[in-house]
C-alpha positions as CSV (number, residue, x, y, z in Angstrom):
1,M,-64.4,68.5,53.7
2,P,-61.7,71.2,53.2
3,N,-59.1,70.8,50.5
4,P,-55.8,69.6,51.8
5,R,-53.0,72.1,52.2
6,V,-49.8,71.6,50.1
7,F,-46.5,73.4,50.0
8,V,-44.3,73.3,46.9
9,T,-40.7,74.4,47.5
10,R,-40.2,75.9,44.0
11,H,-42.1,76.9,40.9
12,L,-42.4,73.9,38.5
13,P,-42.3,73.6,34.7
14,G,-45.4,72.7,32.6
15,D,-48.9,72.5,33.9
16,A,-48.2,70.5,37.1
17,L,-49.0,73.4,39.5
18,D,-52.3,74.1,37.7
19,L,-53.3,70.4,38.2
20,L,-52.4,70.6,41.9
21,A,-54.3,73.8,42.4
22,E,-57.5,72.1,41.1
23,Q,-57.5,69.8,44.1
24,T,-55.6,71.5,46.9
25,D,-54.9,74.8,48.6
26,V,-51.3,75.1,47.4
27,T,-48.6,77.5,48.4
28,V,-45.5,77.8,46.2
29,W,-42.2,79.2,47.3
30,P,-41.6,82.0,44.8
31,H,-37.8,82.4,44.8
32,E,-35.0,80.8,42.9
33,L,-33.1,79.6,46.0
34,P,-34.6,76.9,48.2
35,P,-36.8,78.0,51.2
36,P,-34.7,78.6,54.3
37,R,-34.9,76.1,57.1
38,D,-37.3,78.1,59.2
39,E,-39.7,78.6,56.3
40,L,-39.6,74.9,55.4
41,E,-40.4,74.0,59.0
42,R,-43.3,76.5,59.2
43,E,-44.9,75.4,55.9
44,A,-44.4,71.7,56.6
45,A,-46.0,72.0,60.0
46,R,-49.3,73.4,58.5
47,S,-49.4,71.2,55.4
48,D,-50.9,67.8,54.6
49,G,-48.4,67.3,51.8
50,V,-45.0,68.8,50.7
51,L,-43.5,68.6,47.2
52,T,-39.7,68.8,47.6
53,L,-36.7,69.0,45.4
54,L,-33.3,67.4,46.1
55,T,-32.1,70.7,47.6
56,D,-34.7,70.5,50.4
57,R,-33.7,68.6,53.5
58,I,-36.5,66.9,55.4
59,D,-35.2,65.5,58.6
60,D,-36.5,64.1,61.9
61,D,-36.8,67.5,63.5
62,I,-39.0,68.8,60.7
63,L,-41.1,65.7,60.8
64,K,-41.6,65.9,64.5
65,K,-42.9,69.4,64.1
66,S,-45.4,68.4,61.3
67,P,-48.1,66.3,63.0
68,R,-50.5,66.8,60.1
69,L,-48.0,65.9,57.3
70,L,-49.1,62.8,55.3
71,V,-46.8,62.7,52.3
72,V,-43.5,64.1,51.0
73,S,-43.3,63.9,47.2
74,N,-39.7,64.3,46.1
75,M,-39.2,65.5,42.6
76,A,-36.1,63.4,42.0
77,T,-35.0,59.8,41.4
78,G,-33.1,59.7,44.6
79,F,-34.3,60.5,48.1
80,D,-31.0,61.1,50.1
81,N,-32.3,64.5,51.0
82,I,-35.1,62.9,53.1
83,D,-34.6,61.0,56.4
84,L,-36.5,57.9,55.3
85,E,-36.2,56.1,58.6
86,A,-37.7,59.1,60.4
87,A,-40.4,59.5,57.8
88,S,-41.4,55.9,58.3
89,R,-41.3,56.3,62.1
90,H,-43.8,59.2,61.8
91,N,-45.9,57.3,59.2
92,V,-45.2,59.9,56.5
93,L,-45.2,58.5,53.0
94,V,-42.2,59.4,50.8
95,T,-42.5,59.2,47.0
96,R,-40.1,59.9,44.1
97,T,-40.1,60.5,40.3
98,L,-38.5,57.2,39.2
99,G,-38.0,56.4,35.5
100,V,-39.1,59.6,33.7
101,L,-35.6,61.0,33.5
102,S,-33.5,58.0,32.6
103,A,-33.2,58.5,28.9
104,T,-32.6,62.3,29.2
105,T,-29.9,61.8,31.8
106,A,-28.3,59.0,29.7
107,E,-28.1,61.4,26.7
108,F,-26.4,64.0,28.9
109,T,-24.0,61.4,30.2
110,I,-22.9,60.5,26.7
111,A,-22.6,64.2,25.9
112,L,-20.2,64.6,28.8
113,I,-18.2,61.5,27.7
114,F,-17.9,63.0,24.2
115,A,-17.0,66.4,25.5
116,A,-14.2,65.0,27.8
117,A,-12.9,62.5,25.3
118,R,-12.7,65.0,22.4
119,R,-11.7,67.9,24.6
120,I,-14.6,70.1,23.4
121,V,-14.6,72.5,26.3
122,E,-10.9,72.9,26.1
123,G,-11.1,73.6,22.4
124,D,-13.8,76.3,23.0
125,R,-11.5,78.0,25.6
126,V,-8.6,77.9,23.2
127,V,-10.6,79.6,20.5
128,R,-12.2,82.2,22.8
129,S,-8.8,83.1,24.3
130,G,-7.2,83.7,21.0
131,E,-4.7,80.9,21.4
132,W,-5.8,79.1,18.2
133,K,-3.1,79.9,15.7
134,T,-3.4,77.2,13.0
135,W,-4.5,73.7,12.3
136,G,-1.9,71.2,13.6
137,P,-1.7,67.4,13.6
138,E,-1.1,67.3,17.4
139,V,-3.5,70.0,18.6
140,L,-5.9,68.9,21.3
141,L,-5.7,65.2,20.5
142,G,-8.5,63.3,22.2
143,R,-9.8,59.8,22.7
144,D,-12.0,57.6,20.5
145,L,-15.1,56.1,22.0
146,S,-15.4,53.2,19.6
147,G,-13.5,50.2,20.9
148,A,-13.0,51.8,24.4
149,T,-14.3,50.2,27.6
150,L,-17.0,52.0,29.6
151,G,-17.3,51.0,33.2
152,I,-20.7,51.8,34.8
153,I,-21.1,51.9,38.6
154,G,-24.7,51.4,39.4
155,M,-26.9,49.5,36.9
156,G,-30.4,51.0,37.5
157,G,-32.6,52.6,34.9
158,I,-30.1,55.3,33.9
159,G,-27.2,52.9,33.8
160,R,-29.2,50.7,31.4
161,E,-30.0,53.6,29.1
162,V,-26.3,54.7,29.1
163,T,-25.4,51.1,28.2
164,H,-27.8,51.0,25.3
165,R,-26.3,54.2,23.8
166,A,-22.7,53.2,24.5
167,L,-23.1,49.9,22.6
168,A,-24.4,51.9,19.6
169,L,-21.1,53.8,19.7
170,G,-19.1,50.6,19.6
171,M,-18.0,50.6,23.2
172,R,-17.5,47.6,25.4
173,V,-19.5,47.9,28.6
174,V,-18.7,46.5,32.0
175,Y,-20.5,47.3,35.2
176,F,-20.4,47.0,39.0
177,S,-23.6,47.0,41.1
178,R,-24.9,45.6,44.4
179,R,-25.7,42.4,42.6
180,S,-25.2,41.0,39.1
181,K,-28.0,41.1,36.5
182,P,-27.6,38.1,34.2
183,A,-30.6,39.0,32.1
184,L,-29.2,42.4,31.3
185,E,-25.8,41.0,30.7
186,R,-27.2,38.7,28.0
187,R,-29.4,41.4,26.5
188,Y,-26.6,44.1,26.3
189,R,-23.6,41.8,26.0
190,M,-21.9,43.4,29.0
191,E,-19.9,42.0,31.9
192,F,-20.2,42.2,35.6
193,L,-16.9,43.0,37.4
194,G,-15.8,43.8,40.9
195,L,-15.2,47.4,41.6
196,D,-11.4,47.2,41.6
197,E,-11.3,45.2,38.3
198,L,-13.7,47.7,36.7
199,C,-11.5,50.6,37.7
200,R,-8.4,48.9,36.2
201,E,-10.0,48.0,32.9
202,S,-12.2,51.0,32.1
203,D,-11.2,53.8,29.8
204,F,-14.3,55.8,31.0
205,I,-16.1,55.3,34.3
206,S,-19.6,56.7,34.7
207,L,-21.4,56.9,38.0
208,H,-25.1,56.0,38.3
209,A,-25.4,54.6,41.8
210,P,-27.8,56.0,44.5
211,L,-26.1,57.9,47.4
212,T,-26.0,55.6,50.4
213,T,-23.6,55.0,53.3
214,E,-22.1,52.2,51.2
215,T,-21.6,54.3,48.0
216,R,-20.5,57.6,49.6
217,H,-17.0,58.3,48.2
218,V,-17.0,55.1,46.2
219,V,-14.5,57.0,44.1
220,N,-11.7,57.7,46.5
221,S,-7.9,57.8,46.7
222,R,-7.7,54.0,46.6
223,T,-10.0,53.5,43.6
224,L,-8.4,56.5,41.8
225,A,-5.0,54.9,42.3
226,I,-5.9,51.8,40.3
227,M,-7.6,53.6,37.4
228,K,-5.8,54.0,34.1
229,P,-3.7,57.1,33.8
230,T,-5.8,58.0,30.7
231,S,-9.2,57.1,32.2
232,I,-12.0,59.7,32.4
233,L,-14.5,59.9,35.3
234,V,-18.1,61.0,34.6
235,N,-20.6,61.7,37.4
236,T,-24.2,62.6,36.7
237,A,-25.6,60.9,39.9
238,R,-24.7,62.5,43.2
239,G,-21.6,64.6,44.1
240,A,-20.8,62.8,47.3
241,L,-20.1,59.5,45.4
242,V,-16.7,61.1,44.7
243,D,-14.1,62.3,47.2
244,Q,-13.4,65.6,45.4
245,G,-10.2,66.2,47.3
246,A,-8.8,62.9,46.2
247,L,-10.0,63.5,42.6
248,Y,-8.2,66.9,42.5
249,Q,-5.0,65.2,43.6
250,A,-5.3,62.4,41.0
251,L,-6.0,64.9,38.2
252,S,-3.3,67.4,39.2
253,E,-0.7,64.7,39.4
254,G,-1.7,63.2,36.0
255,R,-2.8,59.9,37.6
256,I,-6.1,59.9,35.6
257,G,-6.9,61.6,32.3
258,G,-9.9,63.8,33.1
259,A,-13.3,64.3,34.8
260,A,-16.7,65.5,33.7
261,L,-19.0,66.3,36.6
262,D,-22.6,67.4,36.5
263,V,-22.9,67.0,40.3
264,T,-20.5,68.1,43.0
265,D,-20.1,68.1,46.8
266,P,-21.2,70.6,47.9
267,E,-23.6,72.1,45.4
268,P,-23.1,74.7,44.1
269,I,-19.3,74.2,43.9
270,A,-17.3,77.2,45.1
271,P,-16.0,79.3,42.1
272,N,-12.5,79.1,43.6
273,D,-12.5,75.3,44.0
274,P,-9.1,74.0,42.9
275,L,-10.8,71.7,40.3
276,F,-11.3,74.8,38.2
277,S,-7.6,75.3,37.9
278,L,-7.3,72.2,35.8
279,P,-7.9,72.2,32.0
280,N,-9.1,68.6,31.9
281,V,-12.2,69.1,34.1
282,I,-15.7,69.9,33.0
283,V,-18.3,71.0,35.5
284,T,-22.0,71.6,34.7
285,P,-24.7,72.8,37.1
286,H,-26.6,69.6,37.8
287,I,-28.6,69.7,34.5
288,A,-28.5,66.1,33.3
289,S,-32.3,65.8,33.4
290,A,-32.9,69.4,32.3
291,S,-34.9,69.1,29.1
292,V,-38.3,70.8,28.8
293,A,-40.1,67.6,28.3
294,T,-38.4,65.6,31.1
295,R,-38.6,68.2,33.8
296,S,-42.3,68.8,32.9
297,R,-42.9,65.0,33.2
298,M,-41.0,64.9,36.6
299,A,-43.2,67.8,37.9
300,R,-46.4,66.1,36.8
301,L,-45.4,62.8,38.3
302,A,-44.5,64.4,41.6
303,V,-47.9,66.1,41.6
304,Q,-49.6,62.8,40.7
305,N,-47.7,61.0,43.5
306,L,-48.8,63.7,46.0
307,L,-52.5,63.7,45.0
308,E,-52.7,59.9,44.9
309,A,-51.2,59.8,48.4
310,L,-53.7,62.4,49.7
311,A,-56.5,60.4,48.2
312,G,-55.3,57.4,50.2
313,R,-54.0,55.5,47.2
314,L,-50.5,54.0,47.5
315,P,-48.5,55.6,44.6
316,K,-46.5,53.3,42.3
317,H,-43.4,55.2,43.2
318,A,-43.8,55.2,47.0
319,V,-40.4,54.5,48.7
320,N,-41.4,53.4,52.2
321,R,-44.3,51.1,51.2
322,E,-44.0,49.1,54.4
323,I,-45.9,51.8,56.3
324,A,-48.9,51.6,53.9
325,R,-51.4,50.4,56.5
326,A,-50.5,52.8,59.2
327,W,-50.2,55.7,56.7
328,R,-53.7,54.9,55.3
329,Q,-55.2,55.1,58.8
330,R,-53.7,58.6,59.1
331,V,-55.1,59.6,55.8
332,R,-58.6,58.4,56.8
333,K,-58.3,60.1,60.1
334,R,-57.3,63.4,58.5
335,G,-60.3,63.2,56.2
336,V,-58.7,65.2,53.3
337,A,-60.7,65.5,50.1
338,I,-59.1,64.5,46.9
339,R,-61.0,63.3,43.8
340,S,-59.3,60.4,42.2
341,K,-60.5,61.4,38.7
342,M,-57.7,64.0,38.5
343,M,-55.1,61.2,38.2
344,E,-56.9,60.1,35.1
345,R,-56.2,63.3,33.1
346,P,-53.9,62.6,30.1
347,A,-50.2,63.8,30.3
């Protein structure tokens, strides 16, 4: 039987592509920017599997034009770039790289909290611009983390890792999620609050929720209005969780203390965006999971998910597991040849 055809939408770190090439006929998009829509359509239509990044939109139209496509392996924790309902309708399995980036993203979240609280980026600008004249008792006064309240919106794997680190810094942790998690509350000595109450009580608010219709713009003009005037917003999840226009208004009018954003809406954010006119805003280019080890693990897991799916084995991190039976029938009918021993290679 011929090897299955696979399209990968960007070059990946580590040895993941070498492992993929051992089992498939793989094509890798060679450029830094994502493949254009027409290129993604063309490659998906002739592929058995596609390995995507969060910048690649797989919608119903692409799926309709890809009758041989069996699996979309998304190298991300979330999957809001994929029309999951359409994928299920076409019996295309969707997988994600859950869990491998939680600790690294949590570390970066804490780094942003420190940077915003202690005004590190502002201080660097002052030095570089020649504005630093002398030591002064009131120069760039910041906020202590110890004793402050951290409100976490979204208590998944990353939220738990942030909680663990925040407690070590002496912070009080409160959280809001779709449902309360009593076991975690006992373990981490944290408290479940309603969204409004969390906004009122928190000195720092960190976003770790998935992007859904319910969470889009969860931070908006109403929630910003009830935050403390000194509160700092941190977002390492998805840009669209925040209404950026409302955030700019709140920051420019001094109604909250600052913001540190690793994600924006859109991405990349325009260089002339009004947020950049404000000194109390930090923006980084979606790098919360960007360590050598973590990105290599993500790439390897994405490849493992893809190969397991092409072998007819339901991956642990399959999203639309409810289509497993119909999807397996499609895999058997396609007759692709993947040797399961590849999945046993050590990481």
